[in-house]
C-alpha positions in Angstrom: 107.4 129.4 94.8 106.5 125.1 95.6 103.4 124.5 97.1 103.8 121.6 99.6 101.1 118.8 98.7 99.9 115.3 99.6 98.3 112.3 97.5 96.3 109.2 99.1 96.8 105.9 97.6 93.5 104.4 98.7 93.4 100.6 98.3 91.5 97.6 98.6 91.0 93.6 98.0 88.2 93.1 96.0 88.7 90.0 93.9 92.1 91.8 92.9 93.6 94.5 94.1 92.4 97.7 93.7 92.9 101.2 93.9 91.0 104.4 93.4 91.5 107.2 90.9 89.7 110.7 89.5 89.8 112.0 86.5 90.8 115.5 86.7 89.0 118.4 85.5 89.6 119.1 82.2 90.1 122.8 82.5 92.3 122.7 85.6 95.4 124.4 85.4 98.1 121.1 86.2 97.4 118.3 85.0 94.0 119.0 83.5 92.3 115.4 82.5 95.0 113.6 83.7 94.1 110.5 85.9 95.5 110.8 88.9 94.7 109.8 92.7 93.1 112.2 95.2 95.3 114.8 96.4 95.9 118.4 96.4 97.8 121.4 98.7 98.3 121.8 102.4 96.2 124.2 104.3 96.9 126.2 107.1 94.1 123.8 109.0 96.3 121.1 108.0 98.5 121.9 110.7 96.3 123.6 113.2 95.6 122.7 116.9 92.2 120.4 115.6 93.6 118.7 113.7 96.3 117.2 116.0 93.5 116.8 117.9 91.8 114.0 115.7 94.3 112.6 113.4 97.1 111.9 116.4 100.6 109.6 114.5 103.7 111.3 114.1 103.7 115.1 114.4 106.0 115.4 111.9 104.0 113.5 109.4 100.6 115.1 110.5 100.3 117.9 108.1 100.3 115.9 104.9 98.4 112.9 106.5 95.9 115.8 107.6 95.7 117.0 104.2 95.8 113.6 102.1 93.1 112.8 104.7 90.5 115.8 103.8 91.3 116.0 100.4 90.1 112.4 99.8 86.7 113.3 102.0 86.4 116.7 99.4 87.1 114.9 96.1 85.7 111.8 96.8 83.0 111.8 99.7 84.9 108.8 101.5 86.7 109.4 105.3 88.9 107.3 106.8 87.2 106.9 110.4 83.5 104.7 111.1 83.1 108.0 113.9 80.3 109.4 112.0 81.1 112.5 110.3 78.7 116.1 110.3 78.5 116.0 106.7 78.9 119.7 106.7 82.4 118.8 107.4 83.4 118.2 104.2 82.9 121.8 102.8 83.5 123.3 105.9 87.1 126.0 105.8 88.2 124.4 108.5 86.8 121.0 108.9 89.1 119.4 111.4 87.9 121.9 113.9 83.7 120.2 113.2 85.4 116.9 113.7 86.7 117.6 117.1 83.8 119.4 118.6 82.7 115.8 117.3 84.7 112.9 118.7 85.7 112.2 115.0 89.0 110.0 115.2 91.0 109.3 112.3 94.7 107.2 112.6 97.2 109.4 110.6 99.7 106.5 111.0 97.5 104.4 109.4 98.7 106.3 105.9 101.9 105.3 105.1 104.0 107.4 103.3 106.7 105.9 100.8 107.0 109.0 97.9 108.4 112.1 97.1 107.6 114.3 94.1 108.8 117.6 92.8 107.6 119.1 89.7 110.0 120.1 87.2 111.7 123.6 87.7 110.3 124.6 84.7 106.8 124.1 85.0 105.4 127.7 86.5 103.1 125.1 88.9 105.2 123.4 90.9 104.4 121.3 94.0 106.0 118.8 96.3 104.2 116.3 97.2 104.5 114.1 99.1 102.2 110.1 98.3 100.5 108.4 101.6 98.8 104.9 100.8 95.6 103.9 103.7 93.6 101.0 103.8 89.8 101.6 102.3 87.6 100.7 105.8 84.6 98.7 105.1 81.8 100.0 102.8 84.0 103.1 102.0 82.2 104.4 98.4 84.0 106.9 96.1 81.6 109.6 95.1 83.3 112.2 92.9 82.9 116.1 93.8 82.4 116.6 90.0 84.0 120.1 90.4 87.4 118.9 90.7 87.3 115.5 89.9 85.6 112.7 88.3 85.2 110.1 87.2 85.4 108.1 90.5 87.5 104.1 89.6 88.4 100.9 91.5 90.7 100.1 89.4 93.2 97.1 89.1 97.2 99.1 89.2 97.9 96.7 86.0 94.4 97.8 84.2 95.2 101.4 84.5 99.0 101.4 83.3 97.0 99.8 80.1 94.5 102.2 79.9 97.5 104.8 79.5 99.1 102.6 77.5 96.0 101.8 75.4 95.4 105.5 75.0 92.2 105.5 76.9 94.0 107.5 79.7 96.1 110.4 80.3 98.3 109.2 83.3 101.0 111.4 84.7 104.9 109.9 85.4 104.6 110.4 89.2 101.4 108.8 88.9 102.6 105.7 86.9 105.2 104.9 89.2 103.2 104.2 91.9 100.9 102.2 89.6 104.1 99.9 89.0 104.9 99.7 92.2 100.9 98.4 93.9 101.1 96.0 90.0 103.2 93.8 91.7 100.8 93.3 94.4 97.9 90.7 95.2 96.3 91.8 98.2 96.5 95.6 100.2 98.6 94.4 103.2 101.4 93.0 101.0 101.7 96.3 99.7 101.8 97.9 102.7 104.6 95.8 104.2 106.8 97.1 101.6 106.5 100.1 101.9 106.5 100.5 105.7 109.7 98.0 105.2 111.2 101.0 103.2 114.8 102.1 104.4 114.2 105.6 103.1 111.5 107.5 101.0 112.5 108.4 97.6 112.5 112.1 96.9 112.6 112.5 92.8 113.0 115.2 90.6 112.5 116.0 87.7 113.4 118.1 84.7 112.1 118.9 81.7 114.4 118.6 78.9 115.9 117.4 75.1 116.3 113.8 75.0 119.5 112.2 73.1 117.1 112.0 69.7 116.6 115.7 70.2 113.1 115.5 71.6 111.2 117.6 74.3 110.1 114.9 77.3 110.1 114.3 81.5 113.6 113.2 82.3 114.3 111.2 85.6 117.7 111.5 87.3 119.5 109.0 86.1 117.9 109.6 81.8 120.4 111.2 79.5 119.9 114.1 78.0 120.3 118.1 78.2 117.3 119.8 80.5 115.2 122.7 79.9 116.4 126.3 81.6 113.5 127.9 81.1 109.7 127.8 82.3 107.3 126.4 80.1 103.1 127.1 80.7 100.8 123.6 80.7 102.0 120.5 83.2 104.2 118.6 81.7 104.2 116.0 84.7 
């Protein structure tokens, strides 16, 4: 089964453009120990009436945007609103009910949907993840929950890529792809302007296969190689 998921790339203007990244728990069953953007699977409440009343915006994208906002709050304690959010909302089974009851409003359309990656079919745990970009509100402080994620870090996209290249960080392919997009820009508005003007959102479905040299690798669309025809364990993503 492929589970729908949402990932949020939170951006801010510092001396240079920075993006918020976290390290997943090493023993996580999916991409353990890797540095990624906050995110996770959709929950039933993300499409419920309370989420609708809090977020508004494009109803087609609502559940994914709701999941992105919720995961950001759960993993690093940031809500994308200037309204006061009760602290119990983070750990609530349905945080949207609490937010709606307290009159909290979040501008869902401020999250720009710009990329869609699907976990390779050879893996036993699979996600269909939509990526969103958003600008951090002034004064946003990221504190990792120390359960699902650790090391909440504001970092320039280029520095994150350099850490991966130096083997200091393990950064999955979909995350690297987004960092490469951000690395072309100096300010948040430039990134969001480019993403908002995209004609369509690419859906990328990699395979795990054997490359022409005989090694096992992740095959992106257009890559030469032969996909494996069996399910395998591990992240590989």
